[in-house]
C-alpha distance (Angstrom), angle and dihedral (degrees) to the residues before:
residue distance angle dihedral
X1 . . .
X2 3.76 . .
X3 3.71 111.8 .
X4 3.79 93.4 8.3
X5 3.80 94.1 103.1
X6 3.83 99.7 58.2
X7 3.76 116.6 149.6
X8 3.79 118.2 -126.6
X9 3.80 115.9 -127.1
X10 3.81 106.4 -122.2
X11 3.83 116.0 -118.5
X12 3.80 114.7 -114.2
X13 3.77 112.8 -123.1
X14 3.83 103.1 -130.1
X15 3.79 97.5 174.5
X16 3.81 93.3 96.8
X17 3.84 92.7 50.9
X18 3.79 90.9 69.4
X19 3.82 89.4 53.0
X20 3.80 91.3 49.9
X21 3.83 92.1 48.4
X22 3.81 90.3 49.9
X23 3.81 92.2 49.5
X24 3.82 90.7 49.4
X25 3.80 90.6 50.1
X26 3.81 91.5 50.9
X27 3.81 90.4 47.1
X28 3.81 93.3 53.4
X29 3.81 92.3 45.6
X30 3.79 90.9 52.8
X31 3.81 97.4 40.1
X32 3.81 99.3 43.2
X33 3.79 117.5 90.6
X34 3.78 117.7 -148.9
X35 3.78 123.5 -144.6
X36 3.78 109.1 -119.6
X37 3.77 120.5 -153.3
X38 3.77 112.2 -123.3
X39 3.76 119.0 -144.2
X40 3.76 127.7 -143.3
X41 3.79 111.4 -63.5
X42 3.75 107.9 -121.4
X43 3.78 134.9 168.3
X44 3.77 122.5 -143.3
X45 3.81 117.8 -139.9
X46 3.80 111.7 -105.9
X47 3.80 118.9 -99.2
X48 3.82 112.6 -109.7
X49 3.82 114.9 -111.2
X50 3.81 114.2 -92.5
X51 3.82 92.1 -119.5
X52 3.84 94.2 51.7
X53 3.80 114.4 117.2
X54 3.80 119.9 -120.5
X55 3.81 89.9 -118.0
X56 3.80 90.5 56.8
X57 3.80 91.1 48.8
X58 3.81 90.3 54.1
X59 3.80 90.7 54.4
X60 3.80 89.3 56.9
X61 3.81 91.1 61.7
X62 3.82 84.9 88.3
X63 3.80 85.6 73.4
X64 3.82 93.6 60.6
X65 3.80 126.2 73.9
X66 3.80 107.8 -165.4
X67 3.80 112.6 -151.7
X68 3.80 110.8 -169.1
X69 3.81 124.7 -170.6
X70 3.82 118.2 -170.6
X71 3.79 130.5 -158.5
X72 3.83 91.8 -90.5
X73 3.82 91.1 56.2
X74 3.83 94.4 -108.5
X75 3.80 113.0 150.1
X76 3.80 127.6 -146.4
X77 3.80 117.2 -171.3
X78 3.79 108.6 -172.2
X79 3.80 104.0 -43.2
X80 3.80 94.7 -28.5
X81 3.81 127.2 95.1
X82 3.80 113.0 -143.3
X83 3.77 144.4 158.2
X84 3.79 124.9 -106.8
X85 3.81 91.9 -96.6
X86 3.81 94.5 62.9
X87 3.80 96.0 45.7
X88 3.81 98.0 84.0
X89 3.81 93.7 53.3
X90 3.81 91.5 45.8
X91 3.81 90.4 52.5
X92 3.82 92.0 47.0
X93 3.81 91.2 50.9
X94 3.80 88.2 51.7
X95 3.82 94.8 47.4
X96 3.81 96.2 46.4
X97 3.84 101.4 38.5
X98 3.79 87.3 -172.1
X99 3.82 95.6 -175.9
X100 3.84 95.6 41.7
X101 3.79 92.3 -117.9
X102 3.80 116.7 -171.2
X103 3.81 94.1 -128.0
X104 3.82 92.3 54.2
X105 3.83 128.1 70.2
X106 3.77 125.8 -62.1
X107 3.79 119.3 -119.3
X108 3.77 129.3 -137.3
X109 3.78 122.0 -157.0
X110 3.78 110.1 -132.3
X111 3.78 132.7 178.6
X112 3.81 113.9 -119.8
X113 3.79 122.1 -166.2
X114 3.80 112.5 -128.4
X115 3.83 124.6 -142.5
X116 3.83 90.4 -105.2
X117 3.83 91.7 54.1
X118 3.82 96.1 -103.7
X119 3.81 122.5 124.5
X120 3.80 127.9 -114.7
X121 3.81 122.4 -163.5
X122 3.79 112.0 -149.1
X123 3.81 132.7 171.8
X124 3.81 104.6 -124.0
X125 3.79 118.1 -159.5
X126 3.80 116.1 -118.0
X127 3.80 88.7 -154.9
X128 3.80 121.6 127.1
X129 3.80 123.8 -169.0
X130 3.80 108.1 -141.6
X131 3.80 114.9 -159.6
X132 3.79 118.8 -157.7
X133 3.79 129.4 177.3
X134 3.78 137.5 173.7
X135 3.79 119.6 -106.8
X136 3.80 89.7 -106.9
X137 3.81 97.7 47.1
X138 3.80 111.3 135.8
X139 3.81 110.0 -100.4
X140 3.82 93.6 -138.4
X141 3.81 91.2 54.4
X142 3.81 89.9 47.8
X143 3.83 91.3 53.9
X144 3.83 91.4 46.9
X145 3.81 90.3 53.1
X146 3.82 91.2 47.5
X147 3.80 89.7 50.8
X148 3.83 93.5 50.4
X149 3.81 92.3 49.1
X150 3.81 91.0 48.0
X151 3.83 89.9 48.0
X152 3.81 89.4 54.4
X153 3.81 92.5 55.8
X154 3.81 91.8 42.5
X155 3.82 91.8 52.4
X156 3.80 91.0 50.2
X157 3.82 89.1 49.8
X158 3.80 89.6 50.9
X159 3.81 91.7 51.0
X160 3.81 92.8 49.0
X161 3.81 90.2 44.5
X162 3.81 92.3 52.0
X163 3.80 91.0 48.2
X164 3.81 93.9 48.3
X165 3.81 105.6 31.4
X166 3.83 103.0 15.3
X167 3.83 87.7 -124.5
X168 3.79 135.6 96.1
X169 3.80 116.8 -101.6
X170 3.84 94.2 -108.5
X171 3.82 90.6 54.1
X172 3.82 93.7 55.7
X173 3.79 123.6 102.6
X174 3.80 119.5 -116.6
X175 3.81 95.4 -92.4
X176 3.81 92.4 49.7
X177 3.82 90.8 47.1
X178 3.80 88.9 53.1
X179 3.82 89.3 55.8
X180 3.82 94.1 50.8
X181 3.82 93.0 42.8
X182 3.79 89.0 55.0
X183 3.81 90.7 48.8
X184 3.82 93.1 47.0
X185 3.82 110.2 26.7
X186 3.82 117.6 -168.0
X187 3.82 92.6 -111.1
X188 3.81 102.8 -177.6
X189 3.78 119.8 134.8
X190 3.78 131.3 -179.9
X191 3.78 122.3 -133.6
X192 3.79 121.6 -151.1
X193 3.83 110.1 -83.8
X194 3.78 117.1 -101.6
X195 3.77 121.2 -123.0
X196 3.80 110.2 -100.7
X197 3.77 121.2 -116.7
X198 3.75 115.9 -80.7
X199 3.77 112.7 -118.1
């Protein structure tokens, strides 16, 4: 009778393991947050009203500073050719229009709510910097131009922040930043690239 009384090892039912693995997979897909890459924040110029006359639309060109970068890296800001080092100051002059010149942007006084509930009237520039390149513009030059334009707006924000809150923009709390961002919006748009010259 030796060996006739062996016990059988019971089979493990693995059918439920697949269900558990599936449920875990679904759980992790739902619970995991993915980092999303944010692009450059840019504001498009508003479309003119349908009933606006062509003459009136032409007047509004004072509110747009066209910055054009060609394939050779040459920069035109408005009707002036310049190097990368002069671009920031040109953009700041356009944004601020300190002397209310007729060839620079209009301003619109708006009421901004302060963190303490009070109101602040500020003349916001209607100016938009429009960046245009050719399809074969060097990417490094394009990024340099973007950086200089962004620096111009950031410096204006800093100046307004110092005047209003006695602190630099980056040192403000979220509510104070909201106030300055409303006073100095990052008004940079990108026009469709031009076709490069045929050789």
